N, C-alpha and C positions, 0 to 999 in steps of 0.2 A: 624327886630331888636330884637323882643322877642325871636326868634329862636336862633340868634347869642348869646344873653345874656345867654340863657339856656345852649347852647353848651359850652361857655367859663366858665360858672359856674361849669359845670360838670367836665370839664377838670382840673379845679383848686381845685377839691375836696381835702380837707386835709386828713391827716391820721386819725384824730379823727372821721370824718364823715364816712370814709371807714370802720373803726373798728365797729362803731355803726351799719352800714348796714350789716356787716358780722354777728354781733350778732343777728340782726333781722332775717337774712336769715337762720342762724343756728337754731334759735328757730322754725321757720316755718318748717324746714326740720324735726326737731325732732317730730313735731306734726303729721306728715304723716307716716303711716306704709308702709313697703315695698310692702305689698300686695295690697295697694290702688293705686299704681302707675303702669303705663303701662311700660313694658320693652322698651328699646331703639329701639328694632326691630319692635315695633307696627306701622302699617301703618295707618296714619290718613285718615279720610274720611269726607265728608259733614255731618254736623249736630253734629259732635263731639264737646264737650265742653272742652276747654283747658285753662290752666292758664300759663301765662308767667311771670317770675320773673327776674328782673335784679338786681344783688347784689348791684351795685353802685348807683342805682336809683330805689328803690322799689316802688315809687309812679307813675312811668311811665305807668305801666300796673298793676293796682291794682284790677281788676275785671276779672272773667272768661270770655273767648271770645268764641263765637259760630262760628264754621267754616260754612260759608254760603253754599247754595246749589250748587254754582259754584266752591266751594273748596277754597275760599279765606278768609283771616282775615285782619282786619284793625287795625294798631297800630299807636300811636302818633309818629310823626316825621319821620317814615320810610314808612308809607302808606300801600298800599294794597299788600299783599304777598300771594302767593299760598301755601296752607298747605296740601290740600288733595293729596294723593298719595305719600307724603313724610313720612319717619319714624320720630319718635320723635327726634332721634339723628340728622338726616339731617336738620330738621326744626330748632333745637337749634343752629346748626353750622351756618345756613344761617342768623338767627337773630343776632348772635354775629357779623357777617360780616356787617350787615346793621347798627347795633348800634355803630359799631366802628367809624362811621363818626362823632358821637357826643359825645361818651364816650371813654375814654382811656381804652383799654383792658377790654371790658365788659364781665361779667360772667353771662350767661343766663341759666335759667333752664326752661324746658317745661314739664308740667304734664298733663295727661288726667284726667279731673274731671268727665266726663260722656261719655260713649261710645255710638255712634249712634246705633250700632248693634253688638252684640257679640255672636258668635255661641257657644252654650252649648249643649252637647249631653246628652240626658236622655234615657237610655235603660233599658230593663228588664220589671219587672212587674208593668208598669204604663199604663194608658189608651191610651195615644198617644205617644209612644216612637218615637225617632228620634232627628234630630238636630233642636233646637229651637233658633231663633234669638231674643235676648232680648235686651231691651234698658235700659240704666241707671244701677244703682246698684240694684241687686236682691239677696235675701237670698236663702238658700237651700229650705226652705218651699215654697217660692214664685215660684221657678222654678219647683218644683214637682207639684204645683198647675197648672202652665202653661201647664204641660204635662198631664193634666186631672186628676191628683191624682193617688193614689195607686189602683192596682187591688186587688180583694179579696184574690188572692193567693200570694200576696207579702210576702216576708220573714220578718225577724226581724231586718235586718241591711241594711244600705245603704253604698255603697263604692264610694268614691270621689277620682278621679285621676286628678292631676294638673301638668302642665308643670313647670319645675324649674324656667324658666325666669319670671314667675308670683309670685315667692316667695314660700316658704314652706307653707303648709296648717297649719294654726294656731291652731292645736289641739294636745293634748298629744298623741293621737293614730297614728299620722302621721309618716310614715317611707318612706325612699327612696326605689325606685324600683331597681332591679339589674343593670339597665343601668345607673342609676344616673341622668337620664333626667326628672324624674317625682317623685312627692311625692304622697303617697296613704294613705288614712285614712278611717277607718271603723267607722260608726256612728250608734248608736242604734236608730231605727226608732220610737220606742215608745216614747223615751225621746224627739226626735225631733218634732214629730207631735203633741204631747200633751203639748209641751212647758215646760216640766219638767226641762230641762236644756237649758236655752236660749243661753248659750255660744256656743253650737254646731250648732246653726242656723247662720252659718257664711256667708259672702258674697261670691258669685260665681265670677269666673274670666273667661275671654274669653278662649275658648278651653277646659274648664273643662269637664270631663266625669263623669256623675252621673249614677251609676248602681244600680238597685234594683233587687236583685236575687229573683227568685221564692222560696217560702217556701217549705221545705221538708215536704211531707204529706204521710199519709196512708189513704186508702179509705175503707169505709164500705158500702156495698150495699146489696139489697135483702130485706128479711123480717125483717126489723128493723124500728122503728119509725122515725129515722133521718138518711137518707142516705146522703153521701157526703164525703168530704175530711176533715181530721183532722190534723191540723198543729202540727208538732213535736216540735216546738220551738227550744231550744238549745239541745234537746235530739237526740240521734241517732236512737232510736227505741221505740216501744210501744208494750206492751203485748196484747195478744188477749182479755183478760178480760177487760183491760183498754179501748181498742178501742170499745168493745161491750158496755161498760158502757157509753161512750161518745155518742154512737149511740142510747142510750135509751133502751138497751136490745133487746130481740127478740120479734117478734110478736107471742105470744103463740096461738096455734090452727091452724096457717097457715104456720108456718116455719118448716123446716126440719134441725135442727142444726147439727144432726149427719152426714149429707152429705155436710157440709160446705167445702169451698176451699179457699186457699190462692193462688192468681195469682201473680207471681213474675217475674219481668223482668230478662231475662238472660243477663249477662254482654256483653256490646258492641253489643247489638241486640235490635230489636223492638219486639221480640217475648216474650211470657210469658210461664212459666211452671206452671202447676197446682199441688198444694200440698194439698192432702186430709187432713182434720182435723175434728175430732169429737168434736164439740163445746159442745155437750150434756155432754160428759165425763169431759171436761175442766171445765164446770160450776159447776159440782158436785164434783170437786177435784180429779177425777179419771184419768184425762189426763193431759199432760204437757201444761202449759201456755206459749207457745212459743212466741218469739218476732217478731213483724212485722217490716220489714225494710222500709226505704223511698221508696215510689212508690208502695208498696204492696197494693193489693186489697183483702179485706176479703169479701167473698160472702156467704151469708146465704140464701140458696134456699128455695122456697116454695115447697109444696108437688107436684106441677105440673110444676116446673121451667123448662124452656127451655134453652139449651146451647146457643141459639141465644141471649138471654138476656145479657149474659156475654160479647159477642162480641160487642153488641150495646153499652154497658157501656164503653168498652175500646176505642171505637171511640169518645165518649163524652169526656173522659179524655184527649185524644190526642188533641182534638179540643180546650180544655180549656174553654168550655162554657156549660151552662145548668147544672152545678153541684154546690151544696152548699158547701161553705168552712167555717169551724168552727175554730175560734181561741180560745184557752183556756186562 
């Protein structure tokens, strides 16, 4: 009897009630941004948290519903319905069919409030790159932390790539890729990690790709107080004297600066060419203070330096371990 009374009452809904429900539904829609909703092609799975709204009867399903481990949801008056394996659009259409037995021309919306597991790719200069399955809503900083954090040789920017069906990236730096299927945004890592601009710490979406490129560096090794790699930041090059200054100068008494070398990678090759440089003349202003390019190695030998020491250092740089990295 109660069911029949509810059914008849809903079927007799007047236009005023319908307009009121429409206003409420429009207000709810306005509160949700496009990027917080799953696209209609998203395939639901066990443990997803969804919300179901019926325009003509907003009180019928007024709380988020968790898809159980068997893939079903329970709704008033229509009972147990399989949701796992269906897309958001397919489930919406099925619910409209079910509710049509008690409501005339029901208008149903289905939104995903929390994803059971969403793949996000984190690549580049992070501790544990790869595809990370995350649950619920996570920000960029949280996902980078899940990937183990940044490596010492991380660059100054982070690149985020997002599929268009998840909406445009809500940042002013976002642009469309040439195919029109993705949006891409570049984010300053310092502002992100130091929380200087909280607006850039946006929520990630399924299938996002977060790329942290390695920093462009020059290396100073040999008879200097601080051997290692020095980050170029936004610059394209660094002078010999600047690199030497960052390395703390030369070790007087044990170094042979007049026999220094720049080891530079040849284009499209793993081999390096050796460029002789007389640092002694450069330091006294009698020689040219040439510019070091990204990846260059400035080697200041000792009086008994061995060529094998250079080759050993190259192996360390290629392995990316055992070398100090200095950020300015």
